[in-house]
N, C-alpha and C positions, 0 to 999 in steps of 0.2 A: 505493500499501499503503498504509494507517495507522503512523502511527509506532510503536504497541505491538509487539512481535516476535510472530511465529507462535508459539501453544502446542502444542508435540508432544509427544504420548505413546509410548516406545519400546516397545513389551514384549517380553522375547526371557525366556528359561531361563539365558542361554548370553551370564555377565556380562561375557566379548570384545568380545561384537555389539551389546552397551550401549554399550564405553567406544566400541566404533566408531563408536559410531551418534553416539556423542556430538562423540569430537571431530572431529569432518567436522563437523558444523553445531550445535554450540553456540551459534559467533561467530555468521551467520543466527539460526539463530531461536531461541527461548525450549525450551529439552528436554529434559522430566521420561522416569522413566527409572522397570519396576517390572522386575523377576525372576518374573512371576506373573499372575494377574490375579486374582488377592483381592488384593495390594498395589496394583496397576492404576486395581483399581475403589473402594479408597482416596484412592489423589491425584485422579480424577475427584468424591471425593463433595467435596473441596478444593478443588480446582482449574480455570479455566477452561479445557477443551484444547479449541483449532479441527479438529485428525490427530490419532485415533489410527494409530501403528502395530505391529503385531502380526506375531507370528512363530505361524505355526501350530502347530510339535511342541514342546507344552507338558504337563508333566509330569501336575499337578493338573489341567489344563483345556485343552483348544485351543484356537488362534486364535477359530475359529468361535467354541467356546460362549462365548469370553468374548464376545464379538463381542454374541451374542443380547443377554447380559445385559446389555451395552454400551448395548443398544437399547431395555431397559424402564425404563432409567429417566435415560440422558444419548441423546433420541436425534441429537442436535445435532453433534456431533462425526462430521468424516469421516474414513469408514476403507478402513484396508489390511490386504491381508496379505500375508505374505512366506512361502516356505517352496521350503524347501533341495531339498523332493522334488517329484518330478510326481508330483500327486499331485490327478490331475482330480476326484474326486469331493469331495476336502477345497475347490477351489477354484469351483465346483458347490454344496457347501454354503454359502460363507462368501459368496457371489453370494446365494442363496436366500434363506438363516437370517440372517445378518448383514448383508444389506444393505448388500456394501462400493462404495465408489470403485471401485478399483484394488486388482487383484493382481501383482506383484512378484517374478520370483524369487528365490532365495539364492545368490551372493552376490551383496550388490544391487552396480549399477551406481551410483554420486556421481552423473552427471550423470543419468540417465533419473530416479534414486529426488525429485532435486531438483526439478526436470521436474513428476511429479507431487504431488511437495505444491504447487505454486504451483498446480496444477487442481484440486488439493481443494481447498486454500485460497482462492482465486475461488468453486466451486460452495460453501462455503462462507457466503461473504462473500455471491455469490447469495441461494440461502435464508434468510439473516437478513436479506439486504432482504424479501424474499416475504412472510415471517412478521408484520413489520410494517405490509405494508404494508395485507395483510386484515386485523389487527386493526385501523387505519385508517377500513379500511373499514366493520366491526363496527361504531365506535361509532358513526360518520355512520348507516350504517340504523340503528341503535338508536334515535337522535336522530333521524330519519323516522319510525321506526313513531308516535313517543313523539307528536309534531307534527302526524300524521294521526291518531291518535289523540283528539287536543285540538282538535279541524278536528271533527272525528264528533262531539265532543260538545257544541258548542258551538251 
């Protein structure tokens, strides 16, 4: 794991949940919190976030609606959905629309959530590496095309 801490954005309209999450994970991770989807989107505009954990049931914007907005501008962070309700429709929407990495029920279990965060971060790093490799391949491909054109013109 890199020297820098994993940055997690936790979104929940219940302040007690935010405090509890931060108290549990603040030493191990860089924890950012937001009371709403809109506040979370502001944070995403200013900070590099690796993992987003959001509650499903929030007043102005559901977790799925928030994750859909996140995908439009910030596709890189891994997305986790928490819900205290056995709401299968929300879970299906989260997978299909919010492209979540994992779903967890509330109240969360510290060990399970920590393992999920670790798995999500491993996937984040894997995707970042793949993105970098693809960039390098594009440059190489462009260079080869240029050389080929030069050879054809001479």
